[in-house]
C-alpha positions as CSV (number, residue, x, y, z in Angstrom):
1,M,20.7,-11.0,40.9
2,L,18.3,-11.9,43.7
3,R,14.7,-12.2,42.5
4,I,11.9,-12.3,45.1
5,H,8.6,-13.7,43.7
6,F,5.4,-12.5,45.3
7,T,1.9,-13.9,45.1
8,A,-1.3,-11.8,45.8
9,T,-1.2,-13.3,49.3
10,D,2.4,-12.2,49.8
11,L,1.7,-8.6,48.7
12,A,-1.1,-8.5,51.3
13,R,1.3,-9.7,54.0
14,V,4.1,-7.2,53.4
15,R,4.8,-5.1,56.6
16,V,7.4,-2.6,57.7
17,A,9.0,-3.3,61.1
18,P,9.7,-0.4,63.4
19,T,13.4,-1.4,63.6
20,A,15.7,-4.3,63.0
21,G,16.6,-4.0,66.7
22,P,19.4,-2.2,68.6
23,L,21.5,-5.3,68.8
24,A,21.4,-5.9,65.0
25,E,22.3,-2.2,64.5
26,T,25.1,-2.6,67.0
27,F,26.7,-5.5,65.1
28,Q,26.2,-3.7,61.8
29,S,27.9,-0.6,63.3
30,L,31.0,-2.7,64.0
31,Q,31.1,-3.7,60.3
32,I,30.7,-0.1,59.2
33,L,33.5,0.8,61.5
34,S,35.9,-1.8,60.1
35,R,34.9,-1.7,56.4
36,C,33.4,1.5,55.3
37,R,36.0,4.1,56.3
38,N,35.0,6.5,53.5
39,S,31.2,6.2,53.8
40,L,30.1,9.9,54.0
41,P,26.9,9.4,56.0
42,F,28.9,7.8,58.9
43,Q,31.9,10.2,59.0
44,A,30.5,12.3,61.9
45,W,29.5,9.2,63.8
46,R,33.1,7.9,63.5
47,R,34.4,11.1,64.8
48,S,32.1,11.0,67.8
49,L,33.4,7.6,69.0
50,A,36.6,9.0,70.5
51,G,37.9,5.8,72.0
52,R,34.6,4.6,73.3
53,L,35.3,0.9,72.4
54,T,36.7,-1.0,75.3
55,E,38.1,-4.5,75.8
56,G,34.5,-5.5,76.5
57,S,33.8,-5.2,72.8
58,R,36.6,-7.6,71.8
59,P,34.6,-10.9,71.7
60,L,31.9,-9.3,69.5
61,R,34.6,-7.7,67.2
62,S,36.1,-11.1,66.7
63,L,32.8,-12.2,65.1
64,V,32.8,-9.6,62.4
65,P,32.6,-11.8,59.3
66,A,34.8,-11.7,56.2
67,P,33.7,-9.2,53.6
68,D,32.0,-11.9,51.4
69,S,30.2,-13.4,54.3
70,A,27.5,-12.4,56.9
71,L,26.3,-13.2,60.4
72,D,22.6,-12.7,61.1
73,L,22.1,-11.0,64.5
74,I,18.4,-10.8,63.9
75,A,18.2,-14.6,63.9
76,L,20.1,-14.7,67.2
77,A,18.8,-11.7,69.1
78,G,15.5,-10.8,67.4
79,M,14.1,-7.4,66.5
80,D,12.7,-6.2,69.8
81,P,13.5,-2.5,70.4
82,S,14.6,-3.4,74.0
83,V,18.2,-4.3,74.5
84,E,17.2,-6.3,77.6
85,A,14.8,-8.4,75.6
86,G,17.3,-8.9,72.8
87,L,19.9,-10.2,75.2
88,D,17.4,-12.6,76.7
89,T,16.6,-13.9,73.2
90,L,20.3,-14.4,72.5
91,L,20.9,-16.3,75.7
92,G,17.9,-18.6,75.0
93,V,18.1,-19.0,71.2
94,A,17.9,-22.6,70.1
95,D,21.3,-24.4,69.8
96,H,20.4,-25.4,66.2
97,T,19.9,-21.8,65.2
98,M,23.2,-20.6,66.9
99,R,25.1,-23.5,65.3
100,V,23.7,-22.9,61.7
101,E,24.3,-19.1,61.8
102,L,27.9,-19.5,63.1
103,E,28.7,-22.3,60.6
104,I,27.4,-20.3,57.6
105,A,29.5,-17.3,58.4
106,R,33.2,-17.0,57.8
107,L,34.7,-15.7,61.0
108,P,38.5,-15.4,60.6
109,G,39.0,-13.5,63.8
110,A,37.0,-15.7,66.2
111,D,38.5,-18.1,68.8
112,R,37.7,-21.6,67.7
113,G,37.2,-22.9,71.2
114,W,34.7,-20.1,72.0
115,L,32.9,-20.7,68.8
116,A,32.5,-24.4,69.6
117,A,31.2,-23.6,73.0
118,L,28.7,-21.1,71.5
119,M,27.5,-23.8,69.1
120,S,27.2,-26.4,71.7
121,G,24.8,-24.2,73.9
122,D,27.4,-23.4,76.6
123,L,25.7,-20.7,78.7
124,P,28.9,-19.0,80.0
125,A,30.1,-18.7,76.4
126,R,26.8,-17.0,75.4
127,R,27.0,-14.7,78.4
128,V,30.4,-13.5,77.1
129,L,28.8,-12.7,73.8
130,A,25.8,-11.0,75.5
131,D,28.0,-8.9,77.7
132,S,30.1,-7.9,74.7
133,L,27.0,-7.0,72.7
134,D,25.8,-4.9,75.6
135,A,29.1,-3.1,76.0
136,T,29.4,-2.4,72.3
137,H,25.8,-1.1,72.1
138,R,26.5,1.3,74.9
139,A,29.6,2.6,73.1
140,L,28.5,2.8,69.5
141,V,24.7,3.0,69.4
142,L,23.1,4.1,72.7
143,P,24.4,7.7,72.5
144,H,22.5,8.1,69.3
145,W,19.6,5.7,69.8
146,S,16.8,8.2,70.5
147,R,17.6,10.1,67.3
148,M,17.9,6.8,65.4
149,R,14.5,5.8,66.6
150,G,13.1,9.1,65.5
151,H,14.7,8.7,62.0
152,L,13.4,5.1,61.7
153,D,9.9,6.2,62.8
154,S,10.0,8.9,60.1
155,Y,11.1,6.3,57.5
156,R,8.2,4.0,58.6
157,A,5.8,6.9,58.3
158,D,7.0,7.7,54.8
159,C,6.4,4.0,53.9
160,A,2.9,4.2,55.3
161,R,2.2,7.4,53.2
162,T,3.6,5.6,50.1
163,V,1.2,2.7,50.6
164,M,-1.8,5.0,51.2
165,D,-1.0,7.0,48.0
166,G,0.0,4.2,45.7
167,G,-0.4,0.8,47.4
168,I,2.1,-1.9,48.3
169,E,3.6,-2.1,44.8
170,R,4.5,1.6,45.0
171,L,6.3,0.8,48.3
172,L,8.3,-2.0,46.7
173,E,9.2,0.3,43.8
174,S,10.7,2.8,46.2
175,L,12.5,0.6,48.6
176,C,16.2,1.2,47.7
177,P,16.9,2.5,44.2
178,P,19.0,1.9,42.2
179,H,19.8,-1.4,44.0
180,T,16.2,-2.7,43.7
181,R,13.7,-2.8,40.8
182,W,10.0,-3.9,41.0
183,S,8.9,-5.8,38.0
184,A,5.5,-7.2,39.1
185,P,5.3,-9.7,40.6
186,V,9.1,-9.9,41.2
187,L,11.4,-7.7,43.3
188,E,14.9,-7.7,41.8
189,I,17.9,-6.9,44.0
190,G,21.5,-6.2,43.0
191,R,23.6,-8.1,40.6
192,G,25.6,-11.3,40.7
193,P,24.5,-14.9,40.8
194,E,20.9,-15.7,39.7
195,V,18.9,-16.6,42.8
196,D,15.1,-17.0,42.9
197,V,13.2,-16.9,46.1
198,R,9.5,-17.7,46.2
199,L,7.6,-16.3,49.2
200,E,4.7,-18.8,48.7
201,G,2.3,-17.0,51.0
202,R,4.7,-16.2,53.8
203,G,4.8,-12.5,53.1
204,L,7.8,-10.2,53.7
205,V,9.0,-8.1,56.6
206,V,10.9,-4.9,55.6
207,A,13.3,-4.0,58.4
208,P,14.8,-0.5,58.1
209,M,18.4,-0.2,59.3
210,V,20.5,2.9,60.0
211,F,23.9,1.1,60.1
212,M,23.7,-0.4,56.6
213,T,25.1,0.5,53.2
214,G,24.6,-0.9,49.7
215,R,21.8,-3.1,48.6
216,P,19.1,-4.7,50.8
217,Q,19.8,-8.2,52.3
218,L,17.2,-11.0,52.5
219,L,17.3,-13.0,55.8
220,F,15.6,-16.3,56.7
221,D,14.6,-17.8,60.0
222,V,16.4,-21.2,60.0
223,S,14.3,-22.4,62.9
224,D,10.9,-21.7,61.2
225,E,10.6,-22.3,57.4
226,G,7.1,-20.8,57.5
227,A,8.2,-17.5,58.9
228,A,8.2,-14.4,56.6
229,P,11.7,-13.6,55.3
230,I,13.2,-10.3,56.5
231,L,14.5,-7.8,54.0
232,T,16.8,-5.3,55.7
233,V,16.9,-2.0,54.0
234,P,19.4,0.9,54.5
235,T,17.8,4.2,55.4
236,L,20.7,6.6,55.8
237,R,21.6,7.7,52.3
238,D,21.3,11.5,52.6
239,P,24.4,13.2,54.0
240,L,22.4,16.1,55.4
241,A,20.1,13.8,57.3
242,A,23.1,11.9,58.6
243,A,24.7,15.1,59.8
244,A,21.6,15.8,62.0
245,L,21.5,12.2,63.2
246,W,25.0,12.1,64.5
247,D,25.1,15.7,65.9
248,A,26.5,15.3,69.4
249,D,25.9,18.9,70.5
250,R,22.6,18.4,72.3
251,E,22.9,20.5,75.3
252,A,20.3,23.2,74.3
253,G,17.8,20.6,73.3
254,D,18.3,18.5,76.4
255,A,18.0,21.6,78.5
256,S,14.7,22.6,76.8
257,L,13.3,19.1,77.3
258,A,14.4,19.1,81.0
259,A,12.6,22.4,81.5
260,L,9.4,20.9,80.0
261,L,9.4,17.6,81.8
262,G,11.9,18.0,84.6
263,R,15.4,16.7,84.5
264,T,14.7,13.2,85.8
265,R,11.7,12.6,83.6
266,A,13.5,13.9,80.6
267,A,16.3,11.4,81.4
268,A,13.7,8.7,81.9
269,L,12.2,9.3,78.5
270,D,15.6,9.1,76.9
271,I,16.3,5.8,78.6
272,V,13.0,4.3,77.6
273,T,13.9,4.8,73.9
274,E,15.5,1.3,74.1
275,S,12.7,-0.1,76.2
276,C,13.3,-1.2,79.7
277,S,11.7,-2.6,82.9
278,T,10.9,-0.4,85.9
279,T,13.9,-2.0,87.7
280,E,16.3,-1.1,84.9
281,L,14.8,2.4,84.7
282,A,15.3,2.8,88.5
283,R,18.9,1.6,88.2
284,R,19.9,3.9,85.4
285,L,18.1,6.9,87.0
286,N,19.7,6.0,90.4
287,V,16.3,6.3,92.1
288,S,14.1,3.9,93.9
289,A,11.8,1.5,92.1
290,A,8.8,3.4,93.4
291,A,10.1,6.7,92.1
292,A,10.9,5.2,88.7
293,S,7.3,3.8,88.6
294,Q,5.9,7.2,89.4
295,H,8.0,8.9,86.7
296,A,6.8,6.2,84.2
297,T,3.2,6.8,85.2
298,V,3.5,10.5,84.4
299,L,5.1,9.9,81.0
300,R,2.5,7.2,80.2
301,N,-0.4,9.5,81.1
302,A,1.1,12.1,78.7
303,N,1.1,9.4,76.0
304,L,4.9,9.6,75.7
305,I,5.5,6.0,76.7
306,T,3.5,2.7,76.8
307,T,3.7,0.0,79.4
308,R,3.0,-3.7,78.9
309,R,3.5,-6.7,81.1
310,R,6.2,-9.2,80.2
311,G,6.4,-12.2,82.5
312,G,6.7,-10.9,86.1
313,A,7.8,-7.5,85.1
314,V,6.5,-4.5,83.0
315,L,8.2,-3.1,80.0
316,H,8.2,0.6,79.1
317,T,8.5,1.6,75.5
318,I,8.5,5.1,73.9
319,T,5.6,6.1,71.7
320,P,5.9,7.9,68.4
321,L,4.9,11.1,70.2
322,G,7.6,10.6,72.8
323,A,10.2,9.8,70.1
324,D,9.2,12.9,68.1
325,L,9.5,15.1,71.2
326,L,13.0,13.8,71.9
327,S,14.0,14.1,68.2
328,R,12.8,17.8,68.1
329,A,14.5,18.6,71.4
330,H,17.8,17.1,70.2
331,A,17.5,18.9,66.9
332,V,17.6,22.2,68.9
333,G,21.1,21.4,69.9
């Protein structure tokens, strides 16, 4: 059993992240695909794939760890909701972090030479991994990402209401029964070997995940001992909610959203669910950068997206209102 020990300071520093990140979800989706063939919440998702995986996914598939092991994509690619930002993080992650994560995991399908190149900081080897992650994300996660974000936003809102009604301890009580049990000041998780983790003032980040089954998993930042550990928590346990999440028949909802916003702006809002720069938005809409900027301005003025500067570019991110609008439109289908 894993026991996480909290102090009063730790309880004050518990927070719930918006998402574990689309790249972590992507890697987890591969593991669901290979291991959880009979998991009811993911059956409709499996049927929707219809040969979408291409050769581009092969390098990432080779990194799926043995069942009794794990590879932490959050440590390698971060938790940013933008795929673009996550891939940048992966390409620039410290060599020590990459080496430690790959050495910990048992990866029976991986090419030893490629693993050695990844661990040594070889940029072309990392680009192979980044390209494979991107290809796999587009195949397995991107078609469902806007609804996944809506689901995750709803989960986070439920967490906020729980805290307002009963405090942080009520949230810890409700995280993932029956796999967890709050016995103040300790959160007990699962069964197995006795392991005690003392947060010692670092707090805890709860990271909700769609592509996850079983008990929560506790992750540590090997590059920063002072960082708050991350507790990934599965959110998709209701088969009815799962059926709505993976529903691929969205034509009616998409049509109603296009009628409201215009077809191009509706497409732009859908694209921004994974966050992107104006250049990326223009490329995916097949319009000029000036036109993409204008569409983004209209969506931002309607409080459907936010825009912030990142280096020399700007990054557009959907707001809860925008995600709710997309989720409701897709539900119509």
